[in-house]
N, CA, C and O of each residue as an XYZ file, in Angstrom:
472
protein
N      -8.210     26.683    -37.318
C      -8.271     26.961    -35.890
C      -7.240     26.106    -35.174
O      -7.168     24.894    -35.380
N      -6.451     26.747    -34.337
C      -5.480     26.003    -33.537
C      -5.487     26.540    -32.114
O      -5.443     27.748    -31.884
N      -5.544     25.615    -31.168
C      -5.501     25.943    -29.756
C      -4.403     25.108    -29.120
O      -4.395     23.884    -29.250
N      -3.481     25.763    -28.435
C      -2.344     25.062    -27.848
C      -2.244     25.414    -26.368
O      -1.953     26.551    -25.999
N      -2.494     24.408    -25.529
C      -2.411     24.606    -24.088
C      -0.982     24.380    -23.595
O      -0.213     23.621    -24.184
N      -0.656     25.053    -22.513
C       0.632     24.864    -21.847
C       0.490     25.226    -20.385
O      -0.511     25.813    -19.972
N       1.505     24.870    -19.602
C       1.539     25.265    -18.205
C       1.201     24.184    -17.211
O       1.279     24.400    -16.002
N       0.824     23.020    -17.707
C       0.519     21.938    -16.789
C       1.778     21.401    -16.130
O       2.894     21.773    -16.494
N       1.582     20.518    -15.152
C       2.720     19.930    -14.467
C       2.307     19.253    -13.190
O       1.125     19.012    -12.942
N       3.307     18.950    -12.378
C       3.096     18.298    -11.095
C       3.243     19.338     -9.992
O       4.220     20.087     -9.961
N       2.270     19.379     -9.090
C       2.288     20.349     -8.004
C       1.740     19.693     -6.745
O       0.910     18.787     -6.819
N       2.200     20.146     -5.604
C       1.682     19.608     -4.355
C       0.327     20.216     -4.019
O      -0.010     21.311     -4.469
N      -0.428     19.496     -3.234
C      -1.720     19.988     -2.769
C      -1.543     21.347     -2.100
O      -0.631     21.542     -1.295
N      -2.424     22.281     -2.442
C      -2.328     23.643     -1.930
C      -1.545     24.582     -2.819
O      -1.539     25.792     -2.596
N      -0.887     24.037     -3.819
C      -0.086     24.836     -4.723
C      -0.897     25.484     -5.829
O      -2.125     25.404     -5.864
N      -0.168     26.132     -6.734
C      -0.800     26.877     -7.823
C      -0.153     26.547     -9.156
O       1.019     26.179     -9.232
N      -0.945     26.689    -10.194
C      -0.458     26.596    -11.576
C      -1.245     27.586    -12.416
O      -2.390     27.910    -12.100
N      -0.626     28.064    -13.486
C      -1.348     28.882    -14.445
C      -1.256     28.226    -15.813
O      -0.171     28.051    -16.367
N      -2.394     27.875    -16.334
C      -2.467     27.315    -17.679
C      -2.676     28.431    -18.687
O      -3.338     29.430    -18.407
N      -2.100     28.241    -19.865
C      -2.284     29.169    -20.974
C      -2.803     28.408    -22.185
O      -2.525     27.222    -22.358
N      -3.550     29.100    -23.004
C      -4.046     28.525    -24.253
C      -3.857     29.574    -25.336
O      -4.538     30.600    -25.349
N      -2.927     29.308    -26.243
C      -2.654     30.221    -27.344
C      -3.530     29.848    -28.527
O      -3.539     28.697    -28.965
N      -4.262     30.819    -29.042
C      -5.211     30.584    -30.121
C      -4.732     31.231    -31.409
O      -4.080     32.275    -31.388
N      -5.060     30.605    -32.523
C      -4.734     31.171    -33.825
C      -5.714     30.631    -34.858
O      -6.374     29.615    -34.643
N      -5.792     31.341    -35.990
C      -6.612     30.868    -37.096
C      -8.048     31.343    -37.093
O      -8.840     30.944    -37.946
N      -8.390     32.198    -36.135
C      -9.743     32.757    -36.085
C      -9.675     34.067    -35.299
O      -8.692     34.317    -34.600
N     -10.722     34.916    -35.407
C     -10.728     36.195    -34.674
C     -10.991     35.985    -33.194
O     -12.126     36.065    -32.724
N      -9.938     35.720    -32.490
C     -10.010     35.316    -31.086
C     -10.894     36.247    -30.260
O     -11.679     35.782    -29.434
N     -10.772     37.554    -30.476
C     -11.450     38.513    -29.600
C     -12.975     38.417    -29.717
O     -13.699     38.924    -28.860
N     -13.457     37.768    -30.775
C     -14.901     37.695    -30.995
C     -15.538     36.442    -30.375
O     -16.759     36.290    -30.402
N     -14.719     35.553    -29.824
C     -15.228     34.284    -29.322
C     -15.060     34.149    -27.812
O     -14.040     34.534    -27.241
N     -16.084     33.597    -27.191
C     -15.912     33.130    -25.832
C     -15.018     31.910    -25.820
O     -14.907     31.200    -26.819
N     -14.382     31.668    -24.691
C     -13.478     30.534    -24.551
C     -13.820     29.774    -23.284
O     -14.408     30.316    -22.348
N     -13.437     28.508    -23.277
C     -13.787     27.681    -22.141
C     -12.647     26.733    -21.795
O     -11.817     26.405    -22.643
N     -12.618     26.298    -20.540
C     -11.697     25.269    -20.076
C     -12.523     24.075    -19.580
O     -13.485     24.230    -18.828
N     -12.119     22.895    -20.020
C     -12.676     21.647    -19.546
C     -11.541     20.833    -18.932
O     -10.363     21.130    -19.129
N     -11.918     19.814    -18.196
C     -10.931     18.858    -17.718
C     -11.523     17.457    -17.746
O     -12.738     17.273    -17.667
N     -10.644     16.485    -17.860
C     -11.085     15.093    -17.828
C     -10.070     14.269    -17.063
O      -8.891     14.217    -17.414
N     -10.547     13.633    -16.024
C      -9.718     12.732    -15.233
C      -9.953     11.305    -15.687
O     -11.018     11.008    -16.229
N      -8.993     10.408    -15.484
C      -9.153      9.017    -15.905
C     -10.409      8.400    -15.303
O     -10.643      8.480    -14.097
N     -11.203      7.792    -16.156
C     -12.396      7.117    -15.692
C     -13.556      8.027    -15.346
O     -14.585      7.564    -14.854
N     -13.403      9.318    -15.597
C     -14.467     10.265    -15.274
C     -14.937     10.992    -16.528
O     -14.233     11.048    -17.536
N     -16.128     11.540    -16.442
C     -16.653     12.317    -17.564
C     -15.943     13.659    -17.651
O     -15.414     14.176    -16.667
N     -15.950     14.203    -18.853
C     -15.380     15.526    -19.048
C     -16.194     16.543    -18.265
O     -17.423     16.477    -18.247
N     -15.521     17.474    -17.623
C     -16.173     18.456    -16.759
C     -15.838     19.872    -17.215
O     -14.672     20.209    -17.420
N     -16.865     20.689    -17.369
C     -16.632     22.099    -17.653
C     -16.079     22.768    -16.403
O     -16.622     22.585    -15.313
N     -15.018     23.534    -16.544
C     -14.350     24.147    -15.398
C     -14.635     25.645    -15.337
O     -15.069     26.158    -14.306
N     -14.387     26.349    -16.455
C     -14.541     27.797    -16.454
C     -14.723     28.289    -17.878
O     -14.195     27.709    -18.827
N     -15.481     29.368    -18.009
C     -15.690     29.984    -19.319
C     -15.598     31.493    -19.191
O     -15.840     32.056    -18.124
N     -15.243     32.144    -20.305
C     -15.136     33.604    -20.320
C     -15.654     34.121    -21.648
O     -15.359     33.560    -22.703
N     -16.415     35.179    -21.588
C     -16.962     35.751    -22.809
C     -15.891     36.526    -23.576
O     -14.774     36.725    -23.098
N     -16.267     36.952    -24.770
C     -15.283     37.489    -25.722
C     -14.518     38.692    -25.201
O     -13.308     38.773    -25.412
N     -15.158     39.609    -24.543
C     -14.487     40.799    -24.023
C     -14.446     40.800    -22.501
O     -14.489     41.846    -21.853
N     -14.361     39.583    -21.951
C     -14.234     39.386    -20.502
C     -15.401     39.993    -19.741
O     -15.274     40.334    -18.565
N     -16.537     40.127    -20.413
C     -17.693     40.741    -19.760
C     -18.369     39.821    -18.766
O     -19.121     40.269    -17.900
N     -18.099     38.533    -18.894
C     -18.727     37.589    -17.984
C     -17.881     36.334    -17.883
O     -17.236     35.920    -18.846
N     -17.894     35.747    -16.717
C     -17.223     34.469    -16.496
C     -18.178     33.507    -15.803
O     -19.172     33.904    -15.195
N     -17.840     32.238    -15.917
C     -18.654     31.203    -15.276
C     -17.710     30.121    -14.781
O     -16.737     29.775    -15.452
N     -18.007     29.585    -13.591
C     -17.160     28.550    -13.004
C     -17.988     27.375    -12.525
O     -19.136     27.533    -12.108
N     -17.394     26.199    -12.591
C     -18.002     25.041    -11.950
C     -17.944     25.239    -10.435
O     -17.025     25.870     -9.912
N     -18.939     24.691     -9.743
C     -18.967     24.832     -8.285
C     -17.703     24.273     -7.641
O     -17.244     24.778     -6.617
N     -17.150     23.240     -8.242
C     -15.992     22.573     -7.660
C     -14.729     23.438     -7.660
O     -13.780     23.137     -6.937
N     -14.706     24.505     -8.458
C     -13.499     25.334     -8.549
C     -13.735     26.791     -8.165
O     -12.794     27.584     -8.145
N     -14.968     27.148     -7.863
C     -15.269     28.540     -7.504
C     -14.440     28.988     -6.318
O     -14.315     28.271     -5.325
N     -13.872     30.187     -6.429
C     -13.049     30.724     -5.369
C     -11.605     30.267     -5.418
O     -10.767     30.801     -4.691
N     -11.295     29.289     -6.260
C      -9.919     28.783     -6.366
C      -9.325     29.027     -7.746
O      -8.124     29.272     -7.868
N     -10.149     28.964     -8.783
C      -9.687     29.137    -10.155
C     -10.170     30.474    -10.688
O     -11.242     30.957    -10.325
N      -9.349     31.068    -11.564
C      -9.716     32.318    -12.211
C      -9.393     32.229    -13.695
O      -8.257     31.948    -14.078
N     -10.400     32.470    -14.525
C     -10.200     32.483    -15.970
C     -10.052     33.933    -16.418
O     -10.762     34.818    -15.941
N      -9.117     34.164    -17.345
C      -8.895     35.498    -17.887
C      -8.417     35.372    -19.324
O      -8.125     34.274    -19.799
N      -8.341     36.489    -20.003
C      -7.885     36.456    -21.397
C      -7.168     37.742    -21.722
O      -7.402     38.783    -21.108
N      -6.282     37.648    -22.710
C      -5.580     38.798    -23.253
C      -5.828     38.788    -24.754
O      -5.176     38.048    -25.491
N      -6.758     39.599    -25.201
C      -7.119     39.589    -26.620
C      -5.975     40.075    -27.504
O      -5.905     39.714    -28.678
N      -5.083     40.885    -26.955
C      -3.929     41.343    -27.745
C      -2.948     40.204    -28.007
O      -2.217     40.219    -28.997
N      -2.938     39.223    -27.116
C      -2.025     38.073    -27.265
C      -2.734     36.823    -27.734
O      -2.109     35.769    -27.855
N      -4.032     36.918    -28.001
C      -4.811     35.744    -28.433
C      -4.626     34.571    -27.473
O      -4.427     33.430    -27.891
N      -4.695     34.874    -26.199
C      -4.428     33.849    -25.189
C      -5.475     33.909    -24.077
O      -5.882     34.983    -23.635
N      -5.892     32.732    -23.645
C      -6.775     32.608    -22.492
C      -6.007     31.855    -21.404
O      -5.214     30.957    -21.686
N      -6.262     32.242    -20.167
C      -5.522     31.696    -19.032
C      -6.472     31.039    -18.030
O      -7.659     31.356    -17.961
N      -5.911     30.127    -17.270
C      -6.630     29.566    -16.133
C      -5.664     29.547    -14.954
O      -4.756     28.718    -14.896
N      -5.866     30.458    -14.028
C      -5.076     30.497    -12.805
C      -5.717     29.562    -11.796
O      -6.888     29.717    -11.450
N      -4.950     28.598    -11.327
C      -5.476     27.581    -10.420
C      -4.727     27.671     -9.098
O      -3.525     27.413     -9.041
N      -5.426     28.032     -8.056
C      -4.857     28.159     -6.727
C      -5.489     27.141     -5.783
O      -6.535     26.563     -6.078
N      -4.842     26.935     -4.657
C      -5.340     25.988     -3.647
C      -5.697     24.653     -4.291
O      -6.771     24.102     -4.051
N      -4.804     24.153     -5.091
C      -5.073     22.927     -5.827
C      -5.239     21.743     -4.898
O      -4.615     21.652     -3.840
N      -6.107     20.835     -5.333
C      -6.416     19.627     -4.571
C      -6.118     18.401     -5.434
O      -6.098     18.503     -6.661
N      -5.887     17.256     -4.815
C      -5.649     16.042     -5.621
C      -6.782     15.755     -6.606
O      -6.536     15.219     -7.687
N      -7.999     16.099     -6.253
C      -9.116     15.842     -7.158
C      -9.138     16.777     -8.369
O      -9.968     16.604     -9.262
N      -8.249     17.754     -8.414
C      -8.101     18.596     -9.606
C      -7.225     17.923    -10.666
O      -7.105     18.428    -11.782
N      -6.622     16.798    -10.324
C      -5.778     16.080    -11.274
C      -6.588     15.659    -12.489
O      -7.607     14.980    -12.365
N      -6.125     16.070    -13.664
C      -6.846     15.793    -14.909
C      -6.035     16.341    -16.077
O      -5.039     17.040    -15.893
N      -6.481     16.011    -17.269
C      -6.001     16.703    -18.466
C      -6.935     17.877    -18.695
O      -8.156     17.720    -18.719
N      -6.349     19.054    -18.864
C      -7.118     20.274    -19.047
C      -7.060     20.710    -20.509
O      -5.995     20.767    -21.124
N      -8.234     21.013    -21.039
C      -8.378     21.399    -22.433
C      -9.012     22.783    -22.532
O      -9.898     23.123    -21.749
N      -8.553     23.578    -23.497
C      -9.284     24.807    -23.785
C     -10.080     24.610    -25.066
O      -9.704     23.832    -25.943
N     -11.176     25.327    -25.151
C     -12.050     25.203    -26.291
C     -12.585     26.552    -26.737
O     -12.639     27.499    -25.953
N     -12.980     26.635    -27.994
C     -13.598     27.832    -28.534
C     -15.115     27.665    -28.423
O     -15.685     26.711    -28.953
N     -15.752     28.596    -27.733
C     -17.188     28.492    -27.515
C     -17.985     28.856    -28.768
O     -17.655     29.787    -29.503
N     -19.055     28.072    -28.977
C     -20.043     28.430    -29.992
C     -21.344     28.858    -29.329
O     -22.148     29.569    -29.931
N     -21.548     28.428    -28.099
C     -22.750     28.794    -27.353
C     -22.389     28.883    -25.878
O     -21.821     27.949    -25.313
N     -22.720     30.003    -25.262
C     -22.428     30.227    -23.840
C     -23.275     29.304    -22.987
O     -24.465     29.138    -23.256
N     -22.678     28.689    -21.946
C     -21.299     28.859    -21.491
C     -20.384     27.678    -21.756
O     -19.203     27.744    -21.416
N     -20.895     26.568    -22.368
C     -20.034     25.372    -22.416
C     -19.921     24.707    -23.773
O     -19.081     23.822    -23.934
N     -20.715     25.084    -24.751
C     -20.664     24.380    -26.032
C     -19.523     24.914    -26.878
O     -19.457     26.103    -27.191
N     -18.617     23.997    -27.246
C     -17.429     24.387    -27.996
C     -17.282     23.548    -29.246
O     -17.792     22.430    -29.322
N     -16.570     24.105    -30.244
C     -16.409     23.377    -31.503
C     -14.959     22.976    -31.782
O     -14.730     22.052    -32.563
N     -13.999     23.622    -31.185
C     -12.596     23.262    -31.372
C     -11.926     23.160    -30.013
O     -12.231     23.899    -29.078
N     -10.981     22.195    -29.943
C     -10.279     21.922    -28.688
C      -8.784     21.832    -28.927
O      -8.331     21.499    -30.022
N      -8.039     22.131    -27.898
C      -6.611     21.899    -27.951
C      -6.279     20.450    -27.641
O      -7.167     19.612    -27.487
N      -4.978     20.169    -27.550
C      -4.534     18.800    -27.299
C      -4.524     18.453    -25.815
O      -4.414     17.284    -25.444
N      -4.638     19.457    -24.985
C      -4.688     19.233    -23.546
C      -3.334     19.337    -22.877
O      -2.293     19.157    -23.508
N      -3.368     19.633    -21.585
C      -2.156     19.681    -20.770
C      -2.450     18.987    -19.452
O      -3.495     19.217    -18.843
N      -1.532     18.142    -19.012
C      -1.739     17.335    -17.812
C      -1.446     18.153    -16.557
O      -0.413     18.815    -16.454
N      -2.368     18.091    -15.619
C      -2.175     18.674    -14.290
C      -2.277     17.540    -13.277
O      -3.273     16.818    -13.232
N      -1.246     17.397    -12.477
C      -1.228     16.359    -11.439
C      -0.961     17.026    -10.101
O       0.034     17.730     -9.927
N      -1.870     16.791     -9.156
C      -1.742     17.367     -7.822
C      -1.502     16.227     -6.835
O      -2.339     15.339     -6.674
N      -0.361     16.270     -6.190
C      -0.014     15.215     -5.231
C      -0.474     15.620     -3.825
O      -0.492     16.798     -3.469
N      -0.835     14.620     -3.057
C      -1.337     14.878     -1.686
C      -0.195     14.913     -0.679
O      -0.429     15.117      0.512
């Protein structure tokens, strides 16, 4: 199993970023996927999850209405569109393969840094 995140970077408050997570080594279309984030000195936080055939999504209250999780099973990729970014969204973002809906995962990527300046 390999998960590789990309798309992080530095953005001003109010801006947007789209994260991608390319998956390989397992039947991607059969698994739900999730995004977590961890900021320095803070606990890891579940951000968004999506079921295997995009039949359902779940978001943390802190990102509802601003973030959108999606997937392309033909490309084995899950996305996190982040709009109206705030400085408190600054964190390392990780994608994970779900074993139990909506947040329990068994494999993680290496993470991608998102920094939102005020």
